[in-house]
N, C-alpha and C positions, 0 to 999 in steps of 0.2 A: 211423890215417889209413892205414899201409902195407898192412895187411892188409885194408883195404876197395877199396884200390886192386888188392891182387892177386886179390881175388875178381871184381870187374868185368873184369880181364885174363882169368881162369879162364873166367867167363861167356862172353866173347868169343869165346875160343878153342873152347870146345864149340859156340858157335851157327857158327861159321865151318865146323868140322868137319863138324857134322852137315849143313849146306847143301850142303857138297862130296860127301858122299855121296849125299844126297837129289837135288842136280843129275844125278849119274852114274847111278844106279840106280833112283831113284824111292824113293817111300814104303816100299811093301811089300818090297823086296828089301833095303833098308837095315837094317843090323843095329848094335844098340847097342856093339858089341865093335869094329865098324870104326870107328864114330864116337870111340870112345876112343882108338882107336891114332891115328888121325889127329890128334886133339887133345892127346895125349901127357899126359893126366891120368888121376887115379884114376877107379874106379866111383863113391866117394864122393863126390868132387869135382863130378862129372857129376850125381848123383841129388840135390847140395844145390841146385843150380838147376835140373834139370828132373827130374820124377819119371816121365818115361815117354818112349818115342819120340814120341807125339804131341804131349806138351808141347814137346819139341824142334822138332815140326813147327811148332806154334802160336808158337813163339819166332822162328822163320825167317822166319814170316808177316808177324809184327809188324814185321821190320825193313824191310820194303817200302817205306813212305812216309817219307822223312826231309826235314828241311829243311836237311841238310848243303850243298846247292849252290843254295839260294834266295837270289837277289839281287833285292831290291823295283827294282820299275822305275815308270816313268810310267804304262804301261799295264799294266793288271793281265790281259790276255789274254798279253801278253808274258809274264810271270810263267807263265802256264799253258803256255805253247809251251814256254818253257825247262826246266818241269817235266818235260815230256815228252820233249824232245830230250836232256836230259842223262841220263834214264832210258835211252834208246835209246844212247847213247855207252858208257854204264857197264855195261849188263846183259852184254854177251858176256864180259866180264873179271871179272865179279863174282860167285862162285858164291852169295853169299846171294839176289842177284837173279834168277840162273839158277834156283836151288832153288825159289824164290817162282812161278816160271812155271811149273814143273812140279808142285809141289804144288797150286797152283790149279785147274790142268786135270786132275786127279785127282778123276773124279767118284765113285769108290768112297770114297774117302778123305776126301770134305769134310764128312760126318757126323761123323767123328772130330776132325779138327784145322781145319775151315774152308777159308776162300779169303781171297785177298787182294782179290778181284773187288769185293767190296761197298765196301772201303775205297778202291780207286781211283775207283770211280763216287761216291762221297761228297765226294773230294779235288775230282774235277774238278767236281762240281755247284756246291761251294762257292767254286771260283774262277770260275766262270760267274756265279754269282749276284751276286759282288761287281763283276763287268765289267758286268754288267747297269745295276745301282744307279750305276754311274759313266758310262753312255751309251755302252759300248765295242760293246753287243750289241744285237742288232735287238728290238723291243719284241716281236713275235711267238714268241720263243725260249724254251722252258720249260726251264730249266737242268737240272732233273732227267731229261728226256727226250733232250737232247744229251749228256748225259753216259753214258747207256746207249747211244745210238749209238756214241759215241765206244768205248766199252770195248768192245762188240762189234768194230768195226772194227781198235781197236789189239791184243787177240788175236790176230785172223786174222791182221795184219802180223806180229806175233812167230812165229807157227806157219809161215808161207810162208817168211819171212826163214831161220828155223832150218832149214827142209827143203830148200830150193833153194840157200841160198847158206852154211849152217852161220853165221849172224848177221852174216856180213861186210858187207851190204847193208841193215843193219837203219837204219843213220842216212838212208839216202835213201828208203828205203821210210817211215819215220816223217815226213820231211819232206813226201813226196807226200800223207800222210794229213792232215796239217795244211794244204797248198795246195787239199785237196778239200772240205774242211770248213768251214775258216775262212768263205769267201765266203758260206756259208749261213745263218750266224749273227751275221756282223761289218758293224757300220755302216762303210760305204764308205770314209770317211775314216779310219778305224781300220785298216783292212785295210791300207791302203796303207804304214803305218808298222811292220807286222809284219816281224820277221826269222825266216823259217822253212827258213833255208839248211840243207842237210845238216850242217853243221859248227857250226851253232850249239851244239848240246851240247858240244862240244869246248872252245869257245871261252868258254862260261859256266864249265866247270869249271877252266879255265886263269886265269880271272878270279879266282875264289874262290881258287883255291890262291896266286895270286900277293899278293891280299890278306893271307892268312894268313902268308905269308913277311914282307910287309912289317911287320905288325902282332907277330910274333914278334922280329924285328929291331929294332924300335922298344922292346919289353919290356927287350931285352937291353941296349941303350945307355944 
């Protein structure tokens, strides 16, 4: 068991080191040597988990979508908004997410290691399909089409926020994106109940962490 836990920690350390290097330098300029130095592991330990730089990039991209900060809500559209807003809040501070943005936008590298964009489009389409089945989304809306529109707009929001504000206004830009898109797809009675405030992501993250602390305290009692 201890060996398995050590392997998990090593894999995570390698992924986080690779993400930091990819986020700073891009895929082409990143080197295994620098990643090894950042991770503080041996070459053998790295290659045990990832057999190439491309495999490292794919590993980073696979970490882009998680349920770590998912909280079930009465409205499925709120769950979708929460996913976007928590991502916006986390992205400037988490190299794994920053690396995912840079790798996904690397057109030359896409044939080598792929992109997180298709997974994000699928995630959005699935959430909108579920919300539509519950009567939260207008009947004419095609979830797959809306997901592609949202993906394009979200990608643009990221790029503009990075270029103009070094990510400092990403929460505000993300909230504005939802405020412009949701009226076009949402049933009016549901729209009035959605929370798209710029600090929504930070509040959801605080809620999840608070629950985790409470659960941990209860387990220790």
